[in-house]
N, C-alpha and C positions, 0 to 999 in steps of 0.2 A: 414649413415643411410640407411637401405634397403628400397626397394620400398614400402613394406607393412607398415613399420614404418613411412615413409614419408606421405603415404595416411592417416594413422591414425592421424598424426599431423595436416594435412590440414583439414580433415573432422571435427576434434574436434573444430575448430574455426567457423564452419558453424552453421546455425540455424537448429532446429529439422526438419523443412520442407525440407531443402536442403539435409540433411543427409539421410532421409528416401527415397527421390527420387533417390539419387545416389546409395544407397545400394540395391535398387530394380533392378537396372540395372547392378550391378557389383557383380559377385560371390565372388571375393576377399574381398569385403567390406561388404558382406551381414551379417556377424556375428558381426560386430562392435557394433550395437545398443544393443546387448545382453551381451556385455563384460563389466565387472565392471571397468576395467582399462580405457577403452575408455570413458565410461560414466562419470567417475570421472574427467578425463582430460577435457572432453567437458564441464562439469558443471563449473569447475574452470575457464576455458577460457571465457565463456559467463558471468560469474559473474562480469567481469570488462569491459563488452561491453555495448553500449547504448541499451536501450529497444526499440524495433521496433514498439510496439503498446501499446494499453491500453484497458481495459474494462470500460464500462460506464453502470451504473445501477441506477434505481430509488431507492430512499432512504426509501420508505415506506415499511419497514420490508421485504426487498428483492425486488422482482419484475423482470421485463424484463431485460435481459442482452444483450449487444451488444459488439462486438469486432471491433476495428478500428486500422488502421496503421497510422503512422505519415505521410506517403507519401500521397499526394493528387492525384497521378496519377494512383492509383490502381483501379481495378474494385471492388466496395464495395459490390457486391452481393454474391460472392463466398468465404465463410469463409475458405474453405479448402486451398485457395491460401495463407492464412496467416500461414499455418502449424497447424491449429486447426480445426478438423472436425466440421461440422455444428451440428452433434449429441451431441458434447460436450456442445455447447451453449444451446441446447434443454434440456440437462440434468440439467444444472445450473438453467434454468428457470422453468422447469416442477417440479423440486424437491424443489422449493421455497428456494433457497440458497442465503444467503447474503455473498458477498465477503468482508472479513475483512482485508486482506493484501496479499502481493505477494512478492516473492523473488526467483530469479534464476529459474523461470518457474513454481514454486509451488504457489498455491493459498491456503489461509486459508479460509475455508467456515464454515458457521453456518446455519443450517437448521432452518428457522424462523417460520414455521407454527406449530411446536410442541415444548413446553417448555422443555421437557425432553430429547431432542436430543443434543448431544455434538458437539464439533468441529471436523473437519477433514481436511486433506491435499489432494489436488487434482492437478494432472498435466493434463490440458485439451488437450495437444498435444498427449500424450501417452494414454489418457483415463484410467488413473490409479488413485486409491484413497486409503487413509490410515486413519483410525480413530485415534483421539487423546483422551486419557482418560479424563473423566469429572473432573472438579475441584470440590472437595467436601469441603464445608465450612458451617458454621452456619449462615453466612451472607446471607440475602435474600433481594435482590433488583433487580431493572429492568435490563433485559439482555442487554440493550443498553449502560449501564454505564461501559464499559470496552474497553480497547484497546489491540490489539494483534500485535505482530511483530515476523517474522521468522528470526533467525540468522543462516545463512549457515556456514558450516565448524566449527560447535560448538560442544564441548563435546569430551570425550575420545573415543567414539565408532567409529567404522570403517564405511567408506562409504558403503551403502547410508544412514546410520542411524546417520550421524554426523551433526545433526542440533538441534537447540533448539527453543522453542517457549516462548516468553516473554508475560506475561499478566499483565496489570496494571488496577485495577478497584477500584471504590469508595467503602468505607466501608459502612457507613450509611449516609443518607442525612444531618444529623446534625453534623457530625464529619468532621473536617478540614484535613483529611488525606486520602490517597489511599494506597492500598496494592499491593506490587510488588511480582508476582509469576514467577517461572521459571520451564519449563518442558524440560527435556532432554529425547530423544527417549530411551525407555526401562526402564525409571524410573518413579517415581510418581511426581506430581506437588509439588513444595516446596515453602513455603512462605519465601521470602528473606528479606523483610523489609517493614516497614510502612513509607510512604512518606508524609511529611507535604505539602499538596497542597493548603493550605489557605482556605479562606472563599468563594472564587469564585468556581462556577461549572467548571469542567475541560472537555474539548472537547477530548474525548478518541478516536474518529474515526481517523484512519490513522495516528498513531504516527510517529515521525521522529527519526530514529536511526542514530546517527552521532557521531563520535569520541568516540565510546564505550559507549555512553549514549543514553537513550531513552528520547525524548522530547515531551511535550504536551503544548498546549496553553489553557489559560482560556477563558471563554466567556466574553462578553462585556456589558451585560445587566445592567441597572442602579438600581439594587436592594440593593446596599450597600450605606451607607452615606459617605460623603467626609471625615468624621473623621476616617473611617476604613482604616487600613494599606493596605488592599486589594482592595481599591476602584478602582484603575486602573488595567487594564488587564496585564497579565504577562505570562511568559513561565516557566514551571517546568521541570527540567532535573534530571535524575538519572543515575549514573554510574552503569552499570549492573555487573561489576566485583568487584569494591570496595564497592558497595551498599551504596553510599552516594548521597544525593540530594542537589540541589541548585536552585536558581531562576535566570532568565535572564530578565532584564528590556527591555521593548520595546522602540523604538525610540520615542521621544517626539511628533514628527509630526504624528506618527501613532495613538497615544493616543488622539489626538485632535478630539473632537466630536465622539469618539469611542462608546459612549453610544447611539448614534442615532440608531433607529430601522433598518435602511437600511444598517448599517455597518456590514460587515462580514470579519473576519480576520482568516487566516489559516497559518500554517507553513509547509514548505517542505524542503527537502534536496537540497542544492546548491553545485554544483561541479560535474564534470564528474565521472562516475563509475570507470574509469581507473586511476583517481588521487589518491594520497596517502590519507590515513585516516586523517592525520593532515591538509590536504589542503581542505577538505570538510567543509561545514558550513551550516548555517540555512538561509532560505529565508522566509521572512514574506510578505504575500500578503494581501492587504486590498482592498475590494470593497465597496464603499460607494457612493450612489446617482449616480450610473453608471460611477464612476471614479475608475480606477485601479491605485493603488500605490504599489510598492514593494521595500523592503530593503533587503540587504544581510549583515549578521553579518561578517563584513570584518576582525575584530580582535576578535576571539571567547573569548580569555582569558580576554581581557579588556572590551568587550561588546560594541565595536564600530560598528555602523551600517552605511551603505552607501545606498543612494537612487539609484535604478536601473530602476525604471519605474514610470511614472506619466502621465497618459493620459486618456482622456475620451473615453468611449466605442464607442461613435458615431464617434470619430476621427480615428478609427482603420480600416475604409473602409469595414465595414461588409455589407452583402447582405441585411439584414433587415433595413428598415428605422427607426424603433423604437425597437431596440434589447433589450431583457431582458435576462441577464446572469443568468443561473440556476445552474452553478457549474464551478469550475476551479481547476487546479492543476499545479504543475511544474514537467516536465518529463525530464530525463537525465541531471538534474542539471542546466539547463539554458533556458528551453523552456516552456513558459506559454501556457497551453492548457485550453480552456474554451468553454462552450456550451451555446447556446441560446436555445429557445424553439424548434428550428428546426435544427440548424446547429452547427458544431464543428469547431473551429478555432485554429490556432497556431500563437503565437506572440513571437518574440525573442527580449527582451530588450538588448541593448548593451551599453557599455561604451567606449568612445573615449578620450584618454589622461585624464582619471579620471573624465570626465564629461558625463552626461547623454545624450545619443544619441538615438532617436527613430527610430524604423523600419518604412518603408514607409507605410505599411499597414499589417493587419493580413492576414495570409494565410488560405484560406478555405480548410479544410481537407475533410469533408464529411457531408452529411445530416444524422441525426439520427432519429430513429423511436420510441422514448420513449414517444411521446405524446406532443402535443402543450400546454397542461395544466400542464406539469411538472414544479415544482417549485424548487426542490432540486435534483440534479444529482450527483452521486459519481463516481470518477475516480479511477482506480487501474492500475498502470504500469504493463506491461507484457513483459517477455522475453521468446521467443520461444525455449525451451530446452527439452532435453530428461531426465532431472534430475529425478531419481526415488523418490517416496514419502517415501521410506523406504523399508526394507527387507520384511515387511508384507503387502505390497500394493496388492490390488486386482483390477480387472476390474470394470468399471462403472456398478453398478447394485444396485438399491435402496434396494431391499430385502436383499442382502448380507450386505450392509452397516448397515441397521437397526438391523440385527441379530448380527453383530459384536459389535455394541454399546450396545445392550441388554446383550450380554455375558459379556462385561466389567463391566456393572452395577451390574450384579448378583454376581460378584466376590468381590464386595465392601460391605460396611456396608449399609444394606437396610434402616436403620433408619436415615442415614445422610441426611442433607438437601442439595439440589442441588443449585448451585450458578447461574444457568442459568434459 
């Protein structure tokens, strides 16, 4: 391999921040960030690497956005040190965007202060953006009742347009099913299937894509009678290729007292990004009365769960004497990240010879500035890449984005009812 080829291979494994710094100092490497071959290799390499950080956002129809790294030794004041310009965070906040999902450095955003605005993709590191056509349907329900996931390296189109967007949303409030839609770059939204999601409300925020299927968990509120087959909470899964759905039962211990108002249950992907698809699984995290419990679906096909965490929040060695957890997630397949009203912590549950083994204490990551009155904070994993949003991406500019979305709308049936 020649020198330039070796440099290309080495740089493709680095974060966007490191690449941009090195290319600014080397004439030989200066053209790499604009070459499709390099960007494709770089995007594929980082797709199987751990995420280095995460966004945290208030859940009230968007709100302030912060970016944090998993390291607790970084200076938390300069966002440019993370490979994301501070102006990118200003853009996300000032345009009232809600982050719906993330994959390979791309964010799916929804502008929340105007009902007629569609979705769009954004790379905060490169400050590029690309609109996604609106989903046109006769169903009219609340914009919060849908989940979105990006599938990288999807579809027959060439890089950088080789991605797909999955959307699953409820039909009508009184119908026990959801509708699965698929969007491939350069095509229209397609209705793929109607999924039987049961009588319970489905939590569509931050779905889990694992083993070729998209997963959602139901809520836990006690509005059904014990005679109902859907009385207990459950997970709904849908194979996005075979377009078939099924349910996954929760562990019995997780369902005990799950109707309590203090009980919050969420699912996340378990397993390192570098692991094979067949080795990844689902992690169920439950927070009830300030006690964290977590299970991993150890045998996906059989439905066998194992307990990997059971600890009181007060026993995790936090800074606050009376901590109140406002949000949590699993990052990189094994790391529990959670936020109190002022601080963000990391806790790594471990197993030793098949038995539960607790960490000594939670690691303090940083202080957040989303307000001491925050009650529900949302996390989104983030990988710092140069992955383009598509061949039609443009620079950050609100006027350009609105014009692009308006142009797309004028090309469609003006009498059709918007889904958002």
